[in-house]
Structure formats: C-alpha cells, structure tokens
N, C-alpha and C positions, 0 to 999 in steps of 0.2 A: 179472503178474498175468493172468488169463484170468477176463473177465464173460460169462459166458451172457445172453442175450438174451430167451430165454424161460423164463418159472418150471418149466416140464414139463423142461426140458433140463438146468438145474442140479438138480432133484430127481432126475431119473434119476442124473445124476453121480455125486450121491452114494450114491445107493442101490448102485451100482456098485461104486463104490470102495470103500464098506465092506463089503462083501459079498467085494473083496478083500483087503483089509486090517483086519482086525478086531480091535477093541483088546485090546491086550496082545501083539500080534506086532512088533515092533521095526522088523521089517525091510521093505525098501521103501523109495520115495522118500520124502522130508518132503515135507509139504501141508499149508497153512492153507485152511480152511475160512472165508468171508467172506458168510457168509447175507445179511448187510443188503443188499449188491450184488449178489449171486447169482453171486460169484467165488469164485476161489480162488489162493492165491500160492504159487508151486514154482519150485525152480533150473529154467529151461530148458535142455531137451536139447542136447547139442551139433549144432551144425549148422540147426536152426531159427531163420528171421530173427527177429527180436525184434519189427519192425515189423509186422507181416502178420497179419492176422485169421485164425483158423481159422472153417470155417464155423458159421455161426450164434454165432458167437463174438467177443468184441474182445478184443486182445493187449496190455498197455502194459508198461512197467517197471516192479517195482516200488522206485522211486527212494528215497532218503535224504531225509531232511528235521532241520532244525536249530531248536534255540529259540532266540529273537531275545535276545541280552542282550549287553552291550558291555562298558563299562568296570566294573569290579568292586576293592573295595578293602575294609578292616577298619577303618571307624572305630570311635568310643566309642559306647556304646548313647544312642540318643536315648527319650528316657523321654516315654509320652503319645503323642499326635498327633501322626505324621508332616506334613512341611509341604504333599505332595500333597494327603492326606486334607483338612488344612483348606483347601486354594486351591479344591476344587470341592464347598466347604462342605457336606461329608456330616455333622458334627459338629452341625448346626444342623438337621436331618432328625431325628434321632436321638429326640425326644420325639413325633413322628411316627411313625417305622418304624427298626427296627434290620436288617431283612433277616429276620425269624425265621422260621427254618425253612426257608426258601427253598433248594434243592437246586443246591449248584452242581459239576460235575462239572470238574476242571481235570487235561486231558490234558497233562503233562509228565513231570518226573523222579521224582515223588513226593512225600512231604511227612515232615518231621519229627516221628514221633510225640510224641516226648519235650520239644517245643519249650514251656514254660511259656505262651508267649502262644495256643499252638493248640492246647493240650489239650481246649478246651471246645469246639473248632471244628469237628473232624475226626470223618467216619466212616469206617468201614473202607477203600472202594473196593475196588480192583482193582490186582494185579500183574500185568501181561499179559507181562511178560520171564519171571516166573517165580511158576506161578498159585498155587502152595503158599503163596506168602510174602506178609507185607502187603507195601503200595505203597513201602519205606520211600526216602527219597531217599538218593543216594548222589552228589550232584553240587551241589544246594544251590539250583538254580534255582526248582525245584517248589516249596520253601518259603517262598521269596519272594516268590512271585508268592502262595500261599495266605496268607501275612501280611498284603500289601495289602488282599487280598478281605475278610477276616474276622479277624484277629487279636483278641483281646479279653483284655487282662490291663493295665488303667488304672493300677493302682496300682505295679507293677514294671515293668513292659514298654510293650508298644505296641498302639496300638487301630487296626483296618483299618477299611475303609468300611463294611462290614455286618458289625457284632460278633457278629450273632445269627443270620446264615447259617452254614448248614452244607456244608464242603468236605469233596467226596467224589474223594479222590485217584485219577487212573488213571496207574498209572505206563506209559508208552510208550516213554519215552527212556532211554537208560542213562544210563553213570557221565560220561560225554561231553557228553550232551545231543543224541544222536543216535539217529534213531528209523526204520523205515521207512514208508512209506504204509500199508502192511497194518495195523501196530500201530495208528497213528491209525484207520482205519477200525475197526477191533474196538474201541477205545476210543469213537466215538461208538456204535458200536452199544448196546456195555454201556450208555452214560449214556440212549440211547433205552428200553431195555429196562428201566434201575433209575427211568425218570421225572424225568430232572432237569427243571428248572427252565432252567437256562443251562449253558453250556459255553465254558468259558476255555481258548482256542488261542493262547499265546503262543509260536508256533513258524512256519516259513516255508520254500518253496523258490520256486526263479525258475521252474520248469517246470509246466505246466497238465497234472494228472492226472483225465482223466475217471472214475475209477474214485471218487478221494476228493470229484469235484462229486457223485456218485450217492449217497455218503452223507453229505455237506453237506445235499442235498434233503430226504433222507429225515429227518434231524433237523428240517428246517423245517417239513416236512408233519406231522413229530408234536408240533408249538408249543413248539420248544425254540429259543432265542435262541442264536446262535455268535457269540461275541467272540473277533476275530482280531487279531493284531497288524500292521501293512501292513510293518516292515521297516526296517532298520538302514546302508541304502546311501546315504542322503541324495539319493535320486532325486526328479524332480520330476513325472515323468509316468507312471511305474511302481513297483506295490507287490507285495509279495511272494502267492503262493498259501498258505494258501485264503481270505487277508482280499481277494483280488481277485471270489472269486465274489460274484456279487449277494444272495446268502442269507446271507452272512456278518455282521457289521456290523465293519468296518474302523477299526481306529485309528491315530492319530501323536502323537507325542511333542511336549509343552511343556516348558518351562522354568519357574523361580520367577516371570518377567517375561508370561508369560504368552504369549511369541513359539515359533514352532515350532524343536525342538531343531534343533542344526546336522544331527545324524547320521539325522534320523528322515526316511523317505519321504513324501511330498505330494503335493498335487495332486487332481484331482476325483474319483479313485477311492477317496482315504480320507472315511470318512463322519463322523467326528468326532478330535477332540485330548484329551487328557489328561496330567496328570504324570508323565514320565518320563525328568528329568535329576535325577541323584544321588540317587535314590529309597533311602532306608534301610528295611528291614523282615527279618525274619527268618531264620534261618540256621541252617545244622547243628550239632550238638552245643549247641543252645538260645542260639545266640551271634546276631549281627546283622552285614548288610553293606549296602554301599551299591552298588548298582546302576543305570545307565542303557539305557536302549534303550524300544523299541516295547513289548515286552513287561509292561514295569512298566505302562505306560500303558494296557493291557490289562484288565491286573487293578482300576486304578481302577476302568473301565467297568463291569465285570463287578459289581463290588462294590456302583456306583450303580445296576446294573439288578435286584440283588439287593435295594436299598431300596424301588424302584418296585415291584417284583413281590408284596412284603409290605404294600405300600400300595394296591395295586391289584391284586389276585390276576385271573387269565385272560387276560391281557393277551397278545394274538397276537404273533409276531417283526413280522410289520407294523406293528403299532399300536406298539410299542417304537419302532422306528425313526422313526416318523410323530414320536411325542413329542419323541424327540432331538433330531430335525431342527428343531423347534419351540423349541428351549429352550435353544439352546447360546451360551454366552460370546463375543462376537466378539475374535479374536485381534488380538495386536497386532505392528505392523511393517508398514513401507511396503508388504510385497510379501505381505500376508498376505492366503491367499484368504477372499473375500465371503460365499461361500455356506455356508461350516463353522465350527465354533468349537469352543471347549471346554467340555466339560461342567461342568456346574452343577447340584446337587441339587436345590436349592430353584426355581430355574425350570424342572426336570423334572420335579416333583413339584406343582408348578401349572400348567403344561400337562397334566397327567393329569388334572387337577381339569376343565381346560374341556374335556376329549375327552367329558365326560359321563358 
C-alpha cells in the first residue's frame, strides 16, 4: 500500500490515474483507491524494495489478516438466551434499552440473511469482495458474531445482547476467514460514510500497520467506537492489532466461571473481558454452532455498547471507554488482573447515569 502524506498529492494521483485508465478499459495494472487514508493498494513492480518510502509517500505491505475463532463444533440448538448474554446481565436491561436502531458495522465474513434469528436484525450492508452481491456469509464466523450481538427470536431460536440493534454486514473476509488490510480499510471507510455507531472487529494480526491505524483514527474522530478482539494465543503481555491501537476497545475472553479463558491474550493492553468460551450462536443455513475465541467476547461487548448508546445517545468513544472502565465486574482467580474486569450491562448503565 502506498499512502500520500499530502492530500494534494493524492488528488493529483487520482486525477492522472483516472485520465490514463478511464472506466470501461480493463487493461492496465489493478489498483485499489483508499480515499480514507489517501492511499492506494497495488502489486509492487519487480525490483522495487518493499520497505522504502517513495518521495512524499509511505509504503507498507498490504498484509493478510484473519478472523479470531478457535474451537468449533455443532451442538444442539440452545433455545432462548445463551449463557454469555445472561452472564453480562443484558436481559435485566431490556426493560430500559434493547439497542433500538443502533447501527453496528460488522466487518467480517458476511451474514446468513435467511437465518430466522437474524431476519429482523440485518440491513443490506456491503460485499467488498463482490460489490454487486449481498454480503452473504460463506464461512460462518460473521453470522455467529451477528447472532450474539443482535439475534431476535425469543420463541424458536436465540436472543442476542441487543435484539433491536441493526447489523450492517461488511464482507471483507473470504470463505477461509482471510482478508487484506486494504479490505479492512475500505470496510472502515464504508462504516464512516454510512454513519455506523459501532464497528465490530473480531479479527487480528501480529504486525502493526500504519495504514490501518490511520483508518482507525479516522473512525475515532468520526465518533465511532471500534471494538476489537485481543487474540487467541494465550499471551500475557501482547495482543493483536487492531486491538492494540489505543483508539480501539480491546476485548479478552472469559469462561462461565468469570476466569480468563486459557486461550485468551491478556495483560495491561486488554481494556475489558467478556464471555468467549463455548459460545452458541447462529450459523449458516439457519443452524447453530459453538465457537470459542476472543471474537465471541468482542460481539458481547459490541452488543452491550449498542444497549448503552440507545440508552444514552451521543456518547463519544472516549466517554464509552470511561464508562466501561468504571463499571466492570472483578475477574476470578489468584492471578486475575485488578485494573480490568468483565463487562456488566447493569453496572454499565448505572455508570452512564452517574456521568450526568
């Protein structure tokens, strides 16, 4: 990816590129414009060193990035409210807030539009891999995430944390759960342009990307809270990107016992924890599946923030972080961190009331 430091240079590049390669002419090198970061993504010509900046530009690899999901199986349907939704006390808050009309951009593998538990919770979204098609899920991960956030089928299926929030699926990941950083940046840009309230990022990578950071900073400045999973490597002092960026809310995973899950990354870089072990949620072809991972924890936190924003509209990302910091449940275990804890929806709403 090539980023221009000055807007005028990016505008000039786009003008000249468009003049040389007008729409409808397929010949010429493939290139993706990334207006949000004043950048482009393309195949580097042979012989050009990948690490050196061009004059007035910054160059970095368009790295691969993967969804965060670990164990998967196919259990029987869990009717009603899953254990994680109960553990964070979301049902107790539904008399006050259900996340009504809060817009959640889920940058993931898409969603199963035909799932009976999601039918009333999904907007059209966008498919960044095939722009003319709906963002149909061909992996399952995105549908699982969407179910925990906003499933709404009390009678015959499951209920998510914020059953009246609206999922806007942003398909950036292929059937293998893999994407490029440029796909994520385009997804963030779509979320900003379409005025999402929250962006769920249940994925990560080990390397730092300045281009991805620039996109995340733009979302933060636009007033959008980004919730990102910390990773599943059982590391004690490191977490994945983009969760590691200070402009995101980083999430680790807990078990039913309110202990940090063995697979979860942890440490001072994790902002908050949420249920992520053996989580049952929606799956492809109207089915259900159990998954474990910090991805699952992230969707619980995203749903909780949807409840918060419907209860107290207009909160900034910084205010949301502060409210969560002041309302967490202590974790169990002798080695549990003292400065963070598990999300608790009722305590969160009480902290919002104290904010004034």
